[in-house]
C-alpha positions as CSV (number, residue, x, y, z in Angstrom):
1,M,-8.1,-3.0,12.7
2,N,-10.7,-0.5,13.4
3,N,-12.0,0.8,17.4
4,F,-15.9,-0.4,17.7
5,K,-17.6,-1.5,20.4
6,K,-15.8,-4.8,21.7
7,W,-13.4,-5.0,19.3
8,E,-11.3,-6.4,21.5
9,Q,-13.0,-9.8,21.9
10,L,-15.1,-9.3,18.2
11,I,-11.4,-9.5,16.5
12,T,-9.6,-12.8,16.5
13,L,-6.3,-13.9,14.8
14,P,-6.5,-17.5,13.4
15,V,-2.9,-17.9,13.9
16,E,-2.9,-21.4,14.4
17,R,-4.3,-22.0,10.3
18,L,-1.3,-20.9,9.1
19,G,2.1,-21.5,9.1
20,A,4.8,-21.2,11.7
21,K,6.9,-19.7,9.1
22,T,4.1,-16.9,8.6
23,T,4.2,-13.2,9.2
24,Y,1.9,-11.5,11.2
25,G,0.8,-8.2,10.9
26,L,-2.1,-5.6,11.3
27,S,-2.9,-2.4,9.3
28,I,-4.6,0.6,11.2
29,C,-5.9,3.9,9.3
30,H,-5.6,7.0,11.7
31,S,-9.2,8.3,11.1
32,G,-12.5,8.6,13.0
33,D,-13.0,6.4,16.0
34,N,-9.0,5.0,15.5
35,K,-7.5,8.2,16.4
36,D,-7.4,7.2,20.1
37,A,-4.4,6.9,22.1
38,D,-6.2,4.2,24.3
39,F,-7.2,1.9,20.9
40,L,-3.9,2.2,19.9
41,R,-2.6,0.8,23.5
42,G,-5.2,-1.8,23.0
43,V,-4.1,-2.8,19.5
44,A,-0.3,-3.2,21.1
45,A,-1.3,-5.2,23.2
46,F,-3.2,-7.3,20.9
47,A,-0.3,-7.6,19.0
48,E,2.0,-8.7,21.9
49,R,-1.0,-11.4,22.9
50,H,-0.6,-13.0,19.4
51,A,3.1,-12.4,18.7
52,V,2.1,-10.1,15.4
53,S,5.5,-8.8,14.2
54,Y,4.4,-5.5,13.6
55,V,1.2,-3.3,12.5
56,R,1.5,-1.3,10.4
57,V,-0.6,2.5,10.8
58,L,-1.3,5.3,8.2
59,P,-3.6,8.7,7.4
60,D,-6.6,8.1,5.3
61,C,-4.4,8.5,2.2
62,M,-7.3,10.2,0.6
63,L,-7.1,13.0,2.1
64,P,-5.3,16.1,-0.1
65,Q,-1.5,17.3,1.0
66,D,-1.5,19.6,3.4
67,A,-4.2,17.5,5.5
68,L,-2.0,14.3,5.0
69,V,0.8,15.7,6.0
70,R,-0.2,17.1,9.3
71,E,-2.4,13.9,10.1
72,H,1.3,11.9,9.8
73,Q,2.9,14.7,12.4
74,E,-0.3,13.9,14.7
75,L,0.6,10.2,14.3
76,V,3.9,11.0,15.1
77,K,3.2,12.4,18.2
78,M,0.5,10.0,19.5
79,L,2.6,6.7,18.5
80,D,5.7,8.2,20.7
81,G,3.6,8.0,23.6
82,V,2.4,4.7,23.2
83,A,3.8,1.5,25.4
84,G,4.8,-1.0,23.1
85,G,5.1,1.6,20.2
86,Q,8.2,-0.5,19.1
87,R,5.9,-2.4,17.2
88,F,4.0,0.2,15.3
89,F,5.5,0.4,11.5
90,H,4.2,4.2,10.4
91,Q,4.3,4.3,6.8
92,F,4.8,7.6,5.9
93,K,3.1,7.9,2.2
94,V,2.5,11.3,0.5
95,H,1.5,12.1,-2.6
96,G,3.4,12.6,-5.8
97,S,4.6,11.7,-9.4
98,P,6.8,9.9,-10.5
99,C,9.5,11.2,-12.3
100,Q,9.2,9.4,-15.8
101,S,5.7,8.4,-17.9
102,K,6.6,4.4,-17.2
103,C,5.2,3.3,-14.0
104,H,7.5,0.3,-13.4
105,Q,5.8,-1.3,-10.7
106,S,2.8,-1.8,-12.5
107,H,5.3,-5.3,-13.2
108,F,5.2,-6.0,-9.6
109,R,1.8,-5.6,-8.5
110,P,-0.7,-5.3,-11.3
111,Y,-4.3,-5.1,-9.8
112,L,-7.5,-7.2,-11.0
113,S,-10.6,-5.0,-10.2
114,E,-14.2,-5.6,-11.0
115,A,-14.2,-2.3,-13.3
116,V,-16.2,-2.4,-16.0
117,D,-14.1,-2.6,-19.9
118,P,-15.6,0.1,-21.7
119,A,-15.1,-1.5,-24.6
120,T,-16.3,-5.0,-23.8
121,G,-18.7,-3.4,-21.1
122,K,-17.9,-7.1,-19.3
123,P,-16.2,-6.6,-15.8
124,G,-12.5,-7.2,-14.6
125,L,-9.4,-4.7,-16.1
126,V,-5.8,-5.2,-15.2
127,F,-4.8,-1.6,-13.1
128,P,-0.9,-1.0,-12.2
129,C,-1.7,-1.4,-8.4
130,D,-4.8,-0.8,-6.4
131,S,-4.3,2.9,-5.2
132,V,-4.8,4.4,-8.5
133,V,-8.3,5.9,-6.9
134,L,-6.1,7.8,-4.8
135,N,-5.8,9.9,-8.2
136,D,-7.1,13.6,-8.8
137,Q,-9.5,11.8,-5.8
138,A,-11.0,9.8,-7.9
139,Q,-12.2,7.2,-5.4
140,K,-12.9,4.5,-7.8
141,F,-10.8,2.8,-10.7
142,R,-11.3,5.1,-13.6
143,P,-10.7,3.2,-17.8
144,R,-7.9,5.7,-18.1
145,Y,-5.1,3.6,-15.3
146,A,-6.4,0.5,-17.0
147,L,-3.6,-1.7,-18.4
148,C,-5.6,-4.5,-20.1
149,P,-7.9,-7.3,-20.0
150,P,-6.6,-9.9,-17.5
151,E,-6.5,-12.4,-20.3
152,Q,-3.7,-10.2,-21.8
153,V,-1.9,-9.7,-18.6
154,L,0.9,-11.5,-19.6
155,E,1.5,-9.4,-23.2
156,Y,1.7,-6.4,-21.0
157,L,4.2,-7.8,-18.8
158,D,6.0,-9.1,-22.3
159,G,5.8,-5.3,-23.2
160,T,3.8,-6.1,-26.4
161,I,1.2,-4.1,-24.9
162,A,1.8,-0.4,-24.3
163,Q,0.7,1.3,-20.8
164,A,-2.0,4.1,-22.1
165,F,-1.5,6.8,-19.5
166,D,1.6,8.9,-18.5
167,A,2.0,8.5,-14.8
168,R,3.9,12.2,-14.8
169,V,0.8,13.8,-15.5
170,H,-2.3,11.3,-14.2
171,C,-0.8,9.7,-11.3
172,T,-0.6,13.0,-9.5
173,G,-1.9,11.2,-6.3
174,C,0.5,8.2,-6.4
175,V,1.8,7.0,-3.2
176,F,4.4,5.1,-4.6
177,T,6.6,7.6,-6.4
178,R,9.8,6.9,-4.2
179,N,9.5,2.9,-5.6
180,V,8.7,4.0,-9.1
181,D,11.8,6.4,-9.2
182,M,14.0,3.8,-7.6
183,L,13.1,1.3,-10.1
184,D,13.6,3.5,-12.9
185,R,17.0,4.3,-11.2
186,F,18.1,0.7,-11.5
187,V,16.4,0.6,-14.7
188,R,18.7,3.2,-16.8
189,G,22.0,1.6,-14.3
190,E,22.2,4.3,-12.1
191,E,21.3,2.2,-8.7
192,D,22.4,-1.1,-8.1
193,R,22.2,-2.5,-4.3
194,F,22.4,-5.9,-4.7
195,A,25.6,-6.4,-4.1
196,E,25.3,-5.0,-0.6
197,F,23.1,-7.6,0.2
198,A,24.4,-10.7,-1.4
199,G,24.0,-14.1,0.7
200,A,21.8,-12.4,3.5
201,E,18.5,-14.0,4.2
202,M,15.9,-11.6,3.1
203,Q,12.5,-11.8,4.4
204,H,9.1,-10.9,1.8
205,E,6.3,-8.9,3.7
206,N,2.8,-8.3,2.2
207,F,-0.1,-7.1,3.5
208,V,-3.7,-8.9,2.8
């Protein structure tokens, strides 16, 4: 969702084209013209009209760490004053490096990019996630973080292709550090909470 002239008339949500069990969510980057309380109130009303379950809000993750934290603090204050704010999901992303060299999350969310493979000159490389562009403020998919060509992704997932970078050293802009570290604790047998949710109905939500 972005704040532009007549956005409320021009943005539509074709819920009739999706199944009844579909969870609808919106996403807002708290930057530029979007940093407006009236716009947030309008989005809350839009979400109410269209039965949207949640509205994810987060600052521009390309910001340096100190500026990113200040934006989060500003966002907390702004959301406190927005009617219908219970629908807002403030995603508190900050930069950090995982505690281990392996990016475990790459096995859950590998990302196919149009980046050119320097070895073949062909477009298409698989990366551990779509956020490696945050590392070193690169703003692009550097081959350093590539896992493999797309036709070899199953080999990577099976462990026959090694990860070429060290997440502790190279992933300084990671905003999924807590996820990766949690997965590492699970792999090492230090954390396992599956028993707490045995038999519970789980609902998976993803941002599209």
